[in-house]
C-alpha positions as CSV (number, residue, x, y, z in Angstrom):
1,M,106.3,120.1,84.8
2,S,106.3,117.3,87.3
3,R,107.1,113.8,86.1
4,T,105.0,112.0,88.7
5,P,103.5,108.6,87.6
6,A,100.2,108.8,85.9
7,S,98.5,107.2,89.0
8,V,99.7,110.1,91.2
9,R,98.2,113.4,90.6
10,P,100.1,116.5,91.6
11,A,99.7,117.5,95.2
12,A,98.4,121.0,94.3
13,T,95.6,119.4,92.2
14,V,94.6,117.1,95.1
15,N,94.8,120.0,97.5
16,A,92.5,122.0,95.4
17,E,90.0,119.1,95.4
18,I,90.2,118.9,99.2
19,R,89.5,122.7,99.5
20,A,86.6,122.4,97.2
21,L,85.2,119.5,99.1
22,W,85.3,121.5,102.4
23,A,83.8,124.7,100.7
24,Q,81.0,122.6,99.1
25,A,80.4,121.0,102.5
26,G,80.1,124.3,104.4
27,G,82.7,123.2,106.8
28,Q,80.9,120.1,108.0
29,L,81.4,116.8,106.1
30,S,78.8,114.1,105.7
31,A,79.8,110.4,106.2
32,V,80.2,110.1,102.4
33,E,82.2,113.3,102.1
34,A,84.4,112.2,105.1
35,E,85.3,109.1,103.2
36,Q,86.1,111.1,100.2
37,Y,88.2,113.4,102.2
38,Q,90.2,110.5,103.7
39,R,90.9,109.1,100.2
40,L,92.0,112.5,99.0
41,L,94.1,113.0,102.0
42,L,96.0,109.7,101.4
43,E,96.3,110.7,97.7
44,W,97.7,114.1,98.7
45,A,100.3,112.5,101.0
46,A,101.4,110.1,98.3
47,A,101.8,113.0,95.8
48,V,103.8,115.0,98.3
49,R,106.1,112.0,98.9
50,E,106.6,111.5,95.2
51,E,107.2,115.2,94.5
52,R,109.8,115.3,97.4
53,A,111.5,112.1,96.1
54,E,111.7,113.6,92.6
55,A,113.2,116.8,93.9
56,A,115.8,114.8,95.9
57,R,116.7,112.7,92.8
58,F,117.1,116.0,90.7
59,S,119.2,117.5,93.4
60,R,121.5,114.5,93.6
61,C,121.8,114.4,89.9
62,R,122.8,118.1,89.9
63,E,125.5,117.4,92.6
64,I,127.0,114.5,90.6
65,H,127.1,116.6,87.4
66,R,128.7,119.5,89.2
67,S,131.4,117.4,90.7
68,R,132.5,116.0,87.3
69,P,135.0,118.1,85.2
70,L,133.7,119.1,81.8
71,L,135.3,117.2,78.8
72,G,137.4,119.3,76.5
73,T,138.3,122.0,79.0
């Protein structure tokens, strides 16, 4: 499970909401829906950045631990 901050929903969740918005609109957004889409798009981008940063932190942590010898061996 992702450990993103509470204010950032997972990108997949936001993506599903974007897809539902487009499906509900029938492929053409009203002005209100377009504003909602823009907000969702910004939220999705923030979620993707957070998820990538978390993956990079995890990868760096794994590299550090692999390079250290185990104690007691």
